[in-house]
N, C-alpha and C positions, 0 to 999 in steps of 0.2 A: 460284360453282359452276366447277367445273374442267372444260374441255374441250381435246380434243385437236386441234391445228390446223398448218397451213403455211403458212398465209397470214396477216397481219396484219389484224385486222377494219376493214373500210371505216368511216369516218363515225364511229369510237368513240374515246373519249379513253384514251389510255396513260398510266396513272399511275405504272408502275413496270416495272422490267425486271430480269429475274434469269437466273443462267446455271448451267447443271451441266457444270463443265469435266471433261474425261477426260485422264489421262495415255497416253502412247504404250501402256503396259504395261495398260491397260484399269482402272486405278485411278481412282475419282471423287474430287474434291475438294471438301469442304463447309466451312462455318465455324461455330464456335461464338459463340452469340449471348451475350453477358455479362449481358444484363438479362433475357430471356427464357428463359433456361437451357436452351436447345434448340440442335441441331443443325440447319443449314438451308443452303438455297442461298444462293448469291451474288447481291446484287442490293441494289435499293431505289428509292426515286422517282428520277424524272427531274427535274433542275434545269430551271427556266424557260428554254425555248428549246433545251434540249440534244435531239441527235436519240439515238434509241434505240440506235444502234451506241455512239456516244460516251459515253453512260448506261452502257452494258454493261463498255466498257472500264474507265471511271472506277471503277465498284463493284468490279471484281476487283480492281483495284491497290489502293484502300481497304481493302477488306474482307479479303482472303486474300494480297495481296503477290504476285499471279501478273499475267503480261501472256498475254492469250488471243491465240489464233489469227484470223486474218481469217476462217477457215472456220467460220460460225456457223448451226446448223439451229435454226429456229424449230420448237417441236414442241407446245407447251402454253400456255393463258391461263386466268387466274383472273379471273373478271368480280366485282367488288365493287359489289353492290346498290346500297348506300347511297352511294356515290360515283358510280355508272354509269359506272366505268373499270375497265380492264385491267392486269392484271400478265402480261407476258409471258414464256416460258422458253425458253432457247436451251440447245442442246445446243452445246459450244465445245470445242476443244483448247486446252492451254497451252503456249504459247512457252518461257516462263522464269519462274522464281521471283525475285523481287525484292525488296528492303527494303519492308516494309508500314509506312505511316505511322500514327502514333499517333493516339489521340483519335477511335477509331470504336467502333460498338456490339460489334465482334466481336474474339476475342482471336486471331484467325489462323485459318489452315487445319488440317484434319484429311484425312488421305489414308488411304483403304480400299478395298476392293472393293464392289460394288454390294450383294453379299449382307449383308454387315458394316452398310454403311449402311443398310438397310432394317430391319434387327434392333435397330440403335442406336436410330432412329427410333420404333420400336414400343415399345422399353423404355423410352424417356425421355419422350416424349409421345404417340404411338400416334396422330397427325394422318393420317387416310387420305389426305388430299389430298397432303399432303409424300409419304407413302410410293409413291403412284400417281406423282406426278411423277418421283422417282428410279427407281421400276419402268420407266417409260417411256423414261426418259433410257438407263438400261442396257439395254433390248432395242433401241434405237435405234443403240447403240454397238456391239451384237453381244456383249455381255458378260453379258446375261440371255437365258436363251430365254422365248419369248412364250407364256404361260398361255393355253389353250384351254377 
């Protein structure tokens, strides 16, 4: 179940961490998952003993070849009932693009505006929770108007 939050759930297992990077011009960065054939947020499982921030930094480098800013805003969580664990979502800035290491499940980044990202997700897979994560990130970044 997706919920919009501003604080890490206390006493709960955090299994993975994802980010929605936004460039200075307001474009969003997502990645293409070569196995699932979907456009997705950047992130994945935390390594044993790895902090949330270290995992976020590592995943952004591995999956998209980007270094993310130190300014990171927690805005959503997905609760996996079967594991009783959370996936956290952060809105982040991009410091710079670097060479992406090979051997990961993504083929690199895709850069677009938020409206295009939402339309592509709808056309490719239609998963409402992913659309809502991107919509909320767009609203928080000031790139999408909040629908009332």
